[in-house]
C-alpha positions as YAML, in Angstrom:
chain: A
units: angstrom
residues:
- id: 1
  name: MET
  ca: [-5.13, -46.14, -161.55]
- id: 2
  name: ASN
  ca: [-5.85, -42.75, -161.75]
- id: 3
  name: LYS
  ca: [-8.59, -41.80, -159.74]
- id: 4
  name: PRO
  ca: [-11.73, -40.33, -161.19]
- id: 5
  name: LEU
  ca: [-13.46, -37.16, -161.30]
- id: 6
  name: ILE
  ca: [-16.55, -37.21, -159.45]
- id: 7
  name: PHE
  ca: [-19.40, -34.91, -160.58]
- id: 8
  name: GLY
  ca: [-23.06, -34.56, -158.85]
- id: 9
  name: HIS
  ca: [-25.53, -34.73, -161.24]
- id: 10
  name: ARG
  ca: [-28.35, -32.01, -160.76]
- id: 11
  name: GLY
  ca: [-26.57, -31.78, -157.65]
- id: 12
  name: ALA
  ca: [-27.23, -34.77, -155.34]
- id: 13
  name: PRO
  ca: [-30.66, -36.09, -155.89]
- id: 14
  name: ALA
  ca: [-29.71, -39.29, -153.90]
- id: 15
  name: ALA
  ca: [-29.72, -36.73, -150.83]
- id: 16
  name: LEU
  ca: [-31.23, -33.51, -151.57]
- id: 17
  name: PRO
  ca: [-33.93, -32.22, -154.22]
- id: 18
  name: GLU
  ca: [-32.30, -31.91, -157.84]
- id: 19
  name: ASN
  ca: [-31.08, -28.53, -159.64]
- id: 20
  name: THR
  ca: [-31.64, -26.85, -156.07]
- id: 21
  name: LEU
  ca: [-29.14, -24.56, -154.25]
- id: 22
  name: ALA
  ca: [-29.28, -26.91, -151.26]
- id: 23
  name: GLY
  ca: [-28.37, -29.93, -153.77]
- id: 24
  name: PHE
  ca: [-25.46, -28.09, -155.22]
- id: 25
  name: GLN
  ca: [-24.09, -26.65, -151.74]
- id: 26
  name: HIS
  ca: [-24.30, -30.54, -150.37]
- id: 27
  name: ALA
  ca: [-22.38, -31.83, -153.58]
- id: 28
  name: ILE
  ca: [-19.30, -29.32, -152.80]
- id: 29
  name: ASP
  ca: [-19.87, -30.13, -149.29]
- id: 30
  name: VAL
  ca: [-19.10, -34.14, -149.29]
- id: 31
  name: GLY
  ca: [-16.37, -33.32, -151.77]
- id: 32
  name: ALA
  ca: [-17.32, -33.71, -155.44]
- id: 33
  name: ASP
  ca: [-14.80, -32.51, -157.78]
- id: 34
  name: GLY
  ca: [-17.73, -31.01, -160.16]
- id: 35
  name: ILE
  ca: [-21.53, -30.71, -160.55]
- id: 36
  name: GLU
  ca: [-23.61, -31.26, -163.68]
- id: 37
  name: LEU
  ca: [-26.55, -28.86, -164.24]
- id: 38
  name: ASP
  ca: [-29.38, -28.05, -166.79]
- id: 39
  name: VAL
  ca: [-29.93, -24.70, -168.26]
- id: 40
  name: PHE
  ca: [-33.28, -23.33, -169.91]
- id: 41
  name: LEU
  ca: [-34.61, -19.52, -170.74]
- id: 42
  name: THR
  ca: [-37.78, -18.28, -169.58]
- id: 43
  name: ARG
  ca: [-40.01, -16.56, -171.50]
- id: 44
  name: ASP
  ca: [-38.60, -13.24, -170.61]
- id: 45
  name: GLY
  ca: [-35.06, -14.87, -171.59]
- id: 46
  name: VAL
  ca: [-33.55, -15.79, -167.82]
- id: 47
  name: PRO
  ca: [-31.06, -18.98, -167.59]
- id: 48
  name: VAL
  ca: [-32.66, -21.01, -164.76]
- id: 49
  name: VAL
  ca: [-31.75, -24.24, -163.81]
- id: 50
  name: THR
  ca: [-33.89, -27.39, -164.38]
- id: 51
  name: HIS
  ca: [-33.94, -30.14, -166.41]
- id: 52
  name: ASN
  ca: [-37.30, -30.69, -168.28]
- id: 53
  name: ALA
  ca: [-38.80, -28.30, -170.62]
- id: 54
  name: HIS
  ca: [-42.07, -28.57, -168.75]
- id: 55
  name: LEU
  ca: [-42.27, -28.34, -164.95]
- id: 56
  name: LEU
  ca: [-42.95, -31.96, -163.65]
- id: 57
  name: ALA
  ca: [-45.51, -33.15, -161.77]
- id: 58
  name: ASP
  ca: [-43.54, -35.59, -159.63]
- id: 59
  name: THR
  ca: [-41.19, -32.91, -158.27]
- id: 60
  name: THR
  ca: [-43.32, -29.74, -158.52]
- id: 61
  name: ARG
  ca: [-45.85, -28.14, -156.31]
- id: 62
  name: GLY
  ca: [-47.66, -24.90, -157.59]
- id: 63
  name: PRO
  ca: [-48.62, -21.59, -155.94]
- id: 64
  name: ASP
  ca: [-51.26, -23.37, -153.98]
- id: 65
  name: GLY
  ca: [-49.05, -25.65, -152.38]
- id: 66
  name: CYS
  ca: [-50.63, -28.88, -154.34]
- id: 67
  name: TRP
  ca: [-48.76, -31.14, -156.37]
- id: 68
  name: LEU
  ca: [-48.91, -30.56, -160.46]
- id: 69
  name: GLU
  ca: [-51.18, -33.02, -161.94]
- id: 70
  name: GLY
  ca: [-50.20, -33.97, -165.52]
- id: 71
  name: THR
  ca: [-47.59, -32.15, -167.39]
- id: 72
  name: GLY
  ca: [-46.73, -28.68, -166.15]
- id: 73
  name: PRO
  ca: [-46.48, -25.36, -167.44]
- id: 74
  name: ALA
  ca: [-43.29, -25.05, -169.77]
- id: 75
  name: ILE
  ca: [-40.36, -23.06, -168.64]
- id: 76
  name: ALA
  ca: [-40.39, -20.94, -171.76]
- id: 77
  name: ASP
  ca: [-43.87, -19.97, -171.59]
- id: 78
  name: LEU
  ca: [-43.46, -18.62, -167.64]
- id: 79
  name: THR
  ca: [-41.57, -15.55, -166.84]
- id: 80
  name: LEU
  ca: [-39.02, -16.01, -163.77]
- id: 81
  name: ASP
  ca: [-41.11, -14.16, -161.46]
- id: 82
  name: GLU
  ca: [-44.06, -16.75, -162.71]
- id: 83
  name: LEU
  ca: [-41.70, -19.78, -162.12]
- id: 84
  name: GLN
  ca: [-40.52, -18.88, -159.13]
- id: 85
  name: ARG
  ca: [-43.69, -19.15, -157.72]
- id: 86
  name: PHE
  ca: [-43.69, -23.04, -157.99]
- id: 87
  name: ASP
  ca: [-42.11, -25.42, -155.49]
- id: 88
  name: VAL
  ca: [-39.39, -27.86, -156.43]
- id: 89
  name: GLY
  ca: [-38.00, -28.57, -152.95]
- id: 90
  name: GLY
  ca: [-39.55, -32.24, -152.81]
- id: 91
  name: CYS
  ca: [-40.93, -34.80, -154.63]
- id: 92
  name: HIS
  ca: [-44.29, -36.50, -154.43]
- id: 93
  name: PRO
  ca: [-44.11, -39.19, -151.90]
- id: 94
  name: GLU
  ca: [-46.15, -41.81, -154.37]
- id: 95
  name: GLY
  ca: [-44.46, -40.99, -157.32]
- id: 96
  name: PRO
  ca: [-40.99, -42.47, -159.34]
- id: 97
  name: HIS
  ca: [-38.41, -39.92, -157.98]
- id: 98
  name: ALA
  ca: [-39.31, -41.06, -154.26]
- id: 99
  name: THR
  ca: [-38.96, -44.41, -155.54]
- id: 100
  name: LYS
  ca: [-35.71, -43.70, -157.21]
- id: 101
  name: HIS
  ca: [-34.41, -41.68, -154.32]
- id: 102
  name: PRO
  ca: [-35.78, -42.92, -151.20]
- id: 103
  name: HIS
  ca: [-33.66, -41.19, -148.32]
- id: 104
  name: GLN
  ca: [-34.16, -37.79, -150.34]
- id: 105
  name: GLU
  ca: [-34.74, -34.80, -147.87]
- id: 106
  name: THR
  ca: [-37.55, -32.51, -148.60]
- id: 107
  name: LEU
  ca: [-36.82, -29.00, -148.12]
- id: 108
  name: GLY
  ca: [-38.98, -25.94, -147.31]
- id: 109
  name: PHE
  ca: [-39.99, -23.71, -150.21]
- id: 110
  name: THR
  ca: [-37.59, -24.16, -153.05]
- id: 111
  name: PRO
  ca: [-37.79, -22.24, -156.50]
- id: 112
  name: VAL
  ca: [-36.13, -23.01, -159.75]
- id: 113
  name: PRO
  ca: [-32.64, -21.06, -159.01]
- id: 114
  name: THR
  ca: [-31.28, -18.88, -161.80]
- id: 115
  name: LEU
  ca: [-27.87, -19.80, -163.37]
- id: 116
  name: ALA
  ca: [-26.66, -16.62, -162.06]
- id: 117
  name: ALA
  ca: [-27.40, -17.83, -158.59]
- id: 118
  name: VAL
  ca: [-25.58, -21.07, -159.17]
- id: 119
  name: LEU
  ca: [-22.54, -19.76, -160.37]
- id: 120
  name: GLU
  ca: [-22.68, -17.38, -157.43]
- id: 121
  name: LEU
  ca: [-22.68, -20.32, -155.01]
- id: 122
  name: ILE
  ca: [-19.74, -22.14, -156.82]
- id: 123
  name: ALA
  ca: [-17.65, -19.21, -157.47]
- id: 124
  name: ASP
  ca: [-15.35, -19.49, -154.37]
- id: 125
  name: HIS
  ca: [-15.43, -23.18, -154.36]
- id: 126
  name: PRO
  ca: [-12.83, -25.44, -156.36]
- id: 127
  name: VAL
  ca: [-15.44, -27.47, -158.51]
- id: 128
  name: GLU
  ca: [-15.80, -27.67, -162.05]
- id: 129
  name: ILE
  ca: [-19.38, -27.36, -163.56]
- id: 130
  name: LEU
  ca: [-20.99, -29.52, -166.59]
- id: 131
  name: VAL
  ca: [-23.46, -26.49, -167.78]
- id: 132
  name: GLU
  ca: [-25.99, -28.83, -170.07]
- id: 133
  name: LEU
  ca: [-27.70, -26.46, -172.33]
- id: 134
  name: LYS
  ca: [-31.32, -27.77, -173.29]
- id: 135
  name: HIS
  ca: [-32.11, -26.13, -177.05]
- id: 136
  name: THR
  ca: [-34.46, -27.10, -179.54]
- id: 137
  name: PRO
  ca: [-35.57, -25.55, -183.23]
- id: 138
  name: ASP
  ca: [-38.40, -24.30, -181.58]
- id: 139
  name: ASP
  ca: [-36.43, -21.88, -179.14]
- id: 140
  name: THR
  ca: [-36.75, -18.03, -179.94]
- id: 141
  name: LEU
  ca: [-32.79, -17.81, -179.68]
- id: 142
  name: CYS
  ca: [-31.01, -19.76, -182.18]
- id: 143
  name: ALA
  ca: [-28.17, -22.13, -180.75]
- id: 144
  name: LYS
  ca: [-25.53, -19.21, -181.52]
- id: 145
  name: GLU
  ca: [-27.67, -16.76, -179.54]
- id: 146
  name: PHE
  ca: [-28.58, -19.33, -176.30]
- id: 147
  name: VAL
  ca: [-24.80, -20.45, -176.29]
- id: 148
  name: ALA
  ca: [-23.47, -16.85, -176.48]
- id: 149
  name: LYS
  ca: [-26.03, -15.60, -173.71]
- id: 150
  name: ILE
  ca: [-24.89, -18.54, -171.42]
- id: 151
  name: ALA
  ca: [-21.26, -17.88, -172.22]
- id: 152
  name: ALA
  ca: [-21.54, -14.52, -171.22]
- id: 153
  name: LEU
  ca: [-23.03, -15.25, -167.81]
- id: 154
  name: VAL
  ca: [-20.61, -17.65, -167.17]
- id: 155
  name: ALA
  ca: [-17.43, -15.70, -168.03]
- id: 156
  name: GLN
  ca: [-19.02, -12.56, -165.94]
- id: 157
  name: HIS
  ca: [-18.70, -14.98, -163.34]
- id: 158
  name: GLY
  ca: [-15.17, -15.82, -163.90]
- id: 159
  name: LEU
  ca: [-15.77, -19.39, -164.57]
- id: 160
  name: ILE
  ca: [-15.39, -20.32, -168.24]
- id: 161
  name: GLU
  ca: [-11.73, -21.98, -167.48]
- id: 162
  name: LYS
  ca: [-13.59, -24.17, -164.93]
- id: 163
  name: SER
  ca: [-16.66, -25.17, -166.53]
- id: 164
  name: TYR
  ca: [-17.55, -27.18, -169.71]
- id: 165
  name: VAL
  ca: [-20.51, -26.64, -172.14]
- id: 166
  name: HIS
  ca: [-22.49, -30.01, -171.94]
- id: 167
  name: ALA
  ca: [-25.12, -30.79, -174.53]
- id: 168
  name: PHE
  ca: [-26.86, -33.86, -176.50]
- id: 169
  name: ASN
  ca: [-27.37, -31.62, -179.34]
- id: 170
  name: TRP
  ca: [-24.03, -31.66, -180.69]
- id: 171
  name: GLN
  ca: [-24.97, -28.47, -183.27]
- id: 172
  name: ILE
  ca: [-24.87, -26.36, -179.92]
- id: 173
  name: LEU
  ca: [-21.20, -27.40, -179.31]
- id: 174
  name: SER
  ca: [-20.52, -26.45, -182.99]
- id: 175
  name: ALA
  ca: [-21.97, -23.29, -181.98]
- id: 176
  name: ALA
  ca: [-19.83, -23.23, -178.97]
- id: 177
  name: ALA
  ca: [-17.13, -23.57, -180.68]
- id: 178
  name: GLU
  ca: [-17.02, -20.92, -182.97]
- id: 179
  name: ILE
  ca: [-18.21, -17.98, -180.64]
- id: 180
  name: ALA
  ca: [-16.82, -19.44, -177.34]
- id: 181
  name: PRO
  ca: [-13.78, -21.18, -178.26]
- id: 182
  name: ASP
  ca: [-12.23, -20.99, -175.04]
- id: 183
  name: TRP
  ca: [-15.25, -22.82, -173.59]
- id: 184
  name: ARG
  ca: [-14.21, -26.38, -173.13]
- id: 185
  name: ARG
  ca: [-16.69, -29.02, -174.86]
- id: 186
  name: SER
  ca: [-18.70, -32.01, -173.56]
- id: 187
  name: TYR
  ca: [-20.06, -34.51, -175.93]
- id: 188
  name: LEU
  ca: [-23.17, -36.26, -174.23]
- id: 189
  name: SER
  ca: [-24.35, -39.31, -176.12]
- id: 190
  name: CYS
  ca: [-26.78, -42.10, -175.21]
- id: 191
  name: SER
  ca: [-27.51, -45.63, -177.63]
- id: 192
  name: PRO
  ca: [-31.43, -45.83, -178.66]
- id: 193
  name: ALA
  ca: [-31.12, -49.28, -176.87]
- id: 194
  name: ILE
  ca: [-30.60, -47.40, -173.19]
- id: 195
  name: TYR
  ca: [-32.67, -44.84, -173.85]
- id: 196
  name: PRO
  ca: [-35.68, -44.88, -176.89]
- id: 197
  name: ASP
  ca: [-34.86, -41.08, -177.97]
- id: 198
  name: GLY
  ca: [-31.18, -41.74, -177.57]
- id: 199
  name: SER
  ca: [-28.55, -39.46, -179.77]
- id: 200
  name: LEU
  ca: [-26.23, -42.06, -180.81]
- id: 201
  name: TYR
  ca: [-27.28, -43.65, -184.54]
- id: 202
  name: ARG
  ca: [-27.08, -43.74, -187.95]
- id: 203
  name: GLY
  ca: [-28.14, -40.73, -189.43]
- id: 204
  name: SER
  ca: [-28.56, -38.83, -185.89]
- id: 205
  name: PRO
  ca: [-29.46, -35.19, -186.06]
- id: 206
  name: TRP
  ca: [-28.04, -34.82, -182.48]
- id: 207
  name: LEU
  ca: [-24.45, -35.57, -183.80]
- id: 208
  name: ASP
  ca: [-24.12, -32.65, -186.38]
- id: 209
  name: GLY
  ca: [-22.76, -34.69, -188.85]
- id: 210
  name: LEU
  ca: [-20.23, -37.11, -187.05]
- id: 211
  name: PRO
  ca: [-20.00, -40.93, -187.51]
- id: 212
  name: HIS
  ca: [-22.19, -43.10, -184.83]
- id: 213
  name: GLU
  ca: [-19.36, -45.74, -184.55]
- id: 214
  name: PRO
  ca: [-17.07, -45.01, -181.88]
- id: 215
  name: ALA
  ca: [-14.10, -46.05, -184.08]
- id: 216
  name: THR
  ca: [-14.85, -43.62, -186.23]
- id: 217
  name: LEU
  ca: [-16.86, -41.13, -184.05]
- id: 218
  name: LEU
  ca: [-14.26, -40.48, -181.64]
- id: 219
  name: PRO
  ca: [-10.98, -39.66, -183.59]
- id: 220
  name: ALA
  ca: [-13.47, -37.22, -185.24]
- id: 221
  name: LEU
  ca: [-14.42, -35.42, -182.02]
- id: 222
  name: ALA
  ca: [-10.61, -35.37, -181.04]
- id: 223
  name: ALA
  ca: [-10.22, -33.52, -184.30]
- id: 224
  name: ARG
  ca: [-13.09, -31.15, -183.36]
- id: 225
  name: GLY
  ca: [-11.43, -30.17, -179.92]
- id: 226
  name: ALA
  ca: [-13.61, -31.92, -177.91]
- id: 227
  name: ALA
  ca: [-12.37, -31.83, -174.21]
- id: 228
  name: LEU
  ca: [-14.90, -34.35, -172.75]
- id: 229
  name: TRP
  ca: [-17.13, -37.53, -174.47]
- id: 230
  name: CYS
  ca: [-19.67, -38.14, -171.77]
- id: 231
  name: PRO
  ca: [-21.43, -41.78, -173.00]
- id: 232
  name: HIS
  ca: [-23.89, -43.35, -171.13]
- id: 233
  name: TYR
  ca: [-22.27, -45.70, -168.60]
- id: 234
  name: LYS
  ca: [-23.84, -49.16, -170.52]
- id: 235
  name: ASP
  ca: [-22.93, -48.05, -173.63]
- id: 236
  name: LEU
  ca: [-18.84, -47.48, -172.87]
- id: 237
  name: ASP
  ca: [-16.68, -50.68, -173.65]
- id: 238
  name: ALA
  ca: [-13.21, -51.40, -173.24]
- id: 239
  name: GLU
  ca: [-12.50, -50.58, -177.08]
- id: 240
  name: SER
  ca: [-14.39, -47.23, -176.93]
- id: 241
  name: LEU
  ca: [-12.51, -46.19, -174.36]
- id: 242
  name: ARG
  ca: [-9.06, -47.07, -175.54]
- id: 243
  name: ILE
  ca: [-9.92, -45.30, -178.75]
- id: 244
  name: ALA
  ca: [-11.10, -42.47, -176.71]
- id: 245
  name: HIS
  ca: [-7.60, -42.34, -174.61]
- id: 246
  name: ASP
  ca: [-5.50, -43.04, -177.87]
- id: 247
  name: ASN
  ca: [-7.24, -39.93, -179.55]
- id: 248
  name: GLY
  ca: [-6.52, -37.50, -176.47]
- id: 249
  name: LEU
  ca: [-10.19, -37.87, -175.66]
- id: 250
  name: ARG
  ca: [-11.41, -37.67, -171.47]
- id: 251
  name: VAL
  ca: [-14.37, -40.06, -170.51]
- id: 252
  name: MET
  ca: [-16.89, -39.64, -168.40]
- id: 253
  name: THR
  ca: [-19.62, -41.48, -167.89]
- id: 254
  name: TRP
  ca: [-23.54, -40.99, -166.51]
- id: 255
  name: THR
  ca: [-25.62, -41.45, -164.20]
- id: 256
  name: VAL
  ca: [-23.87, -44.05, -162.64]
- id: 257
  name: ASN
  ca: [-25.64, -44.82, -159.14]
- id: 258
  name: ASP
  ca: [-25.20, -48.08, -157.82]
- id: 259
  name: THR
  ca: [-22.14, -49.33, -155.80]
- id: 260
  name: ALA
  ca: [-21.13, -52.07, -158.49]
- id: 261
  name: ALA
  ca: [-21.50, -49.83, -161.62]
- id: 262
  name: ILE
  ca: [-19.27, -47.08, -159.92]
- id: 263
  name: THR
  ca: [-16.78, -49.57, -159.10]
- id: 264
  name: ALA
  ca: [-16.59, -51.13, -162.40]
- id: 265
  name: ASP
  ca: [-15.99, -47.72, -163.79]
- id: 266
  name: ILE
  ca: [-13.49, -46.79, -161.27]
- id: 267
  name: GLN
  ca: [-11.58, -50.12, -162.26]
- id: 268
  name: ARG
  ca: [-11.69, -49.74, -166.03]
- id: 269
  name: GLY
  ca: [-10.17, -46.31, -165.67]
- id: 270
  name: VAL
  ca: [-12.77, -44.05, -167.00]
- id: 271
  name: ASP
  ca: [-11.42, -40.19, -166.31]
- id: 272
  name: GLY
  ca: [-14.84, -39.11, -164.61]
- id: 273
  name: ILE
  ca: [-18.43, -40.30, -163.24]
- id: 274
  name: VAL
  ca: [-21.58, -38.31, -162.96]
- id: 275
  name: THR
  ca: [-23.68, -39.61, -160.13]
- id: 276
  name: ASP
  ca: [-27.08, -39.06, -158.23]
- id: 277
  name: ASP
  ca: [-24.91, -39.78, -155.03]
- id: 278
  name: PRO
  ca: [-21.69, -38.07, -155.24]
- id: 279
  name: LYS
  ca: [-21.41, -39.08, -151.16]
- id: 280
  name: THR
  ca: [-21.20, -42.69, -151.95]
- id: 281
  name: ALA
  ca: [-19.03, -42.39, -155.37]
- id: 282
  name: LEU
  ca: [-16.29, -40.68, -153.48]
- id: 283
  name: THR
  ca: [-16.18, -43.21, -150.54]
- id: 284
  name: LEU
  ca: [-15.72, -46.09, -153.10]
...
């Protein structure tokens, strides 16, 4: 049995706040094979590493030091300077993130990092990167311009060969195939049975015209030159894993956190696991 690669999901949220430099450093320090991160653009066009289109009240303090209430400001509405006045170095003690990650350490004031800062952090370490691009039709830049901007920054840091462009919106990956063909592509998916807004269903616009059934989807992904298929771990069955491997596709599941699920994925032979707790996954 081959050892699967272990990637820290947004760093290592089980231990430290997600999508922070400290969290990424922790994942590296415990021996993760890679890290996964999320990218949006600020109003002034700076790529930053954060998961949601809006700052989350549950994980963000405002410039006044108080927890946000309700929906926070949109990343796209803030300049980098404005964004970095907010503190994402912890989670509200009574919120869902604290319940999910009861052992997460609270940091001092921690701004949302730029993508450039994260790339600088990891450039000298033997880790790979899943760079998840967040893009909607309402964004100022079209998908091709967005991909070109991020690919140029990753290339500037010498990390194209150590990274994957990673997305649920496969139109982004089609754009990447055209304008950054050397950048490996990772196809994220999730069925509505797992999340109501999942991407894997008949006629889904997320799939960029591809079929949703694994028997036909996976050969089609291989034909497109996909490097990875990244299904939610609850969506993956033995037959889909076999079809993927028969077509030369590597399979990396997300987000696999409890020990039973991690052990099960290791035993069934996935190629990689994305987890909030890379230290535990590496131990298993």
